[in-house]
C-alpha positions in Angstrom: 0.0 0.0 0.0 1.0 3.6 -0.5 0.5 6.9 1.2 -1.3 9.7 -0.6 1.9 11.6 -1.3 3.3 8.6 -3.2 0.5 8.7 -5.8 0.8 11.8 -8.0 -2.8 11.8 -9.1 -5.3 9.1 -8.3 -7.3 10.0 -11.4 -4.4 9.2 -13.7 -3.6 5.6 -12.8 -3.4 3.0 -15.5 -5.2 -0.3 -14.9 -4.2 -3.4 -16.9 -5.2 -7.1 -16.8 -3.8 -10.0 -18.6 -5.3 -13.5 -19.0 -2.8 -16.2 -19.9 -0.4 -13.5 -21.1 -2.9 -11.7 -23.4 -3.9 -8.1 -22.5 -7.7 -8.3 -21.8 -8.3 -4.9 -20.1 -6.5 -1.6 -20.4 -8.0 1.6 -18.8 -7.4 4.3 -16.4 -9.0 5.7 -13.2 -9.9 8.7 -15.4 -12.5 6.5 -17.2 -14.3 5.6 -14.0 -17.9 6.9 -13.6 -17.2 8.3 -10.1 -13.8 9.7 -9.2 -11.6 8.2 -6.5 -12.4 11.0 -4.0 -16.2 10.6 -4.5 -15.9 6.8 -4.0 -14.0 7.3 -0.7 -16.6 9.9 0.4 -19.5 7.7 -0.4 -18.2 4.5 1.2 -17.2 6.5 4.4 -20.9 7.5 4.8 -21.6 3.8 5.7 -18.5 2.6 7.4 -15.2 3.8 9.0 -12.3 3.5 6.6 -9.0 2.7 8.1 -5.5 2.8 6.5 -5.0 -0.3 4.4 -8.7 -0.7 3.6 -9.5 -1.7 0.0 -12.5 -0.4 -2.0 -13.4 -2.7 -4.8 -14.6 -0.7 -7.8 -15.0 -3.1 -10.7 -12.8 -3.3 -13.8 -12.2 -1.4 -17.0 -13.9 -2.4 -20.3 -13.1 -5.8 -21.7 -14.9 -8.3 -19.4 -16.0 -11.6 -20.8 -19.8 -11.0 -20.2 -21.5 -10.3 -23.5 -18.4 -11.1 -25.6 -18.6 -14.1 -27.9 -14.9 -14.4 -28.4 -13.7 -14.3 -24.8 -14.4 -17.4 -22.7 -14.9 -17.1 -18.9 -12.0 -17.9 -16.6 -11.5 -21.6 -16.0 -9.1 -23.9 -14.1 -5.5 -23.4 -15.3 -5.9 -19.8 -16.3 -3.4 -17.2 -15.0 -4.6 -13.7 -14.4 -2.2 -10.8 -13.8 -3.3 -7.3 -12.9 -1.3 -4.1 -12.6 -2.0 -0.6 -11.3 0.5 2.2 -11.8 2.4 3.0 -8.5 0.6 0.1 -6.7 2.3 -2.9 -8.3 1.3 -6.1 -9.9 -0.3 -9.3 -8.7 -0.8 -12.8 -10.2 -3.5 -15.4 -9.6 -3.6 -19.0 -10.8 -7.1 -20.4 -11.1 -7.8 -24.0 -10.2 -10.9 -26.1 -9.9 -12.6 -26.4 -6.5 -12.6 -29.8 -5.0 
């Protein structure tokens, strides 16, 4: 996690997602319907936010829903996501027992 002074502008963060090495989503926080400050304000109306809390906001354009050529995730898929200044993470999908 980062402090506010380590992120130059929260409305100019690139968001990228790869599935099995292929770029599936590429957008920025500038494309969000509500800006970051509004989301924090809104959520804080209902709960106390503490340092390290995460607010899930959804994803950029490019999801599988409604797309004929993109299959949904399945066992064996590898998903990597990256947000400028925050880093990158990787998930390996597997079947549930």
